[in-house]
N, C-alpha and C positions, 0 to 999 in steps of 0.2 A: 504494500500500500504506500509506504513512504517512498519507495523507488519510483512508483508511478507519478507521484506528485513532484519528485525531483526532476524526472525526465520531462514532465510537462512544463515545469519552470524553465528548464534548459531550452526547450523548443520555443517557448514564449520569448525568452531572452534573445534567441537567434533571430526571431521575427522582428523584435524591436530594434536590435542592432542593425539589421538589414534595412529596415525602414528609415532609421535615422541616417544611415550611410547614404541612401539614395536621395533623401531630402537635402542633405548637405551638398551632394554632388549637383542636384538640380538647381540649388540656389547659388551655385558658383562659389561655395565656401571651400570645397575640395575638388580637385581635378581627378580624372581617372588615373593619372600617372602620379598621384600623390601617395606617399607611403601610408598615411593614415587611412585613406580610402581602401587601399589594397588590404591592409591588415584587418580592418573592420569587416571587409567582405569575406576574408578567409575565416575569421573567428565566427562570424554569423553562419557561414556555411558548415563549419565544424559542429556548431551547436545543433543546427538543423539535421545534419547527417546523424549525429548521435540519437536524436529523437526519432528519426526515420528508421534507424536500425532497431531501436527499442520497440517501436510499434510495428516493425516488419512490413514496411511499405516499399516494395522493390523499386517502383518508379521514382520515388523521391530519394532513395539511396543512390541510384544511378545519377540523377540530376544533381544532387548536392556533391557527390564525388567529382563530377565534371566541373562544377563551380569551384571546388577547392583546387583542382588541377589548373584550371584557367587562372585563378588568383595567384597560385604559386609561380606559374610561368610569367605572369605580368609583373610580379614582385622581382623575379630574377632579371627580366628585361629592363625594368626601371632601375634596378641596382647597377646593372652594367652600363646603362646610359649615363647615369649620374657619376659613376666611377670614372668613365672615360672622359667626361667633361672636366673633372678635377685634375687630370693629368696634365692638361695643356694650359 
């Protein structure tokens, strides 16, 4: 029973983080290449993935796994871009 409430809380937290992230991006507070945007996106997707696994929802497991991979790839690309600019 406690685990169900905990996982529901994690799922709700993921939805809230994802919503805040997109509101900040839509209001031009964060860009898609901003570390905070990418990290919030990855954290929210991880929360939603944990909830999807707990609830055994295959479609959302695949979707959130892909979102995590996309977020990690974007994080690496942004890191490399910023690192290469600092060299010169």
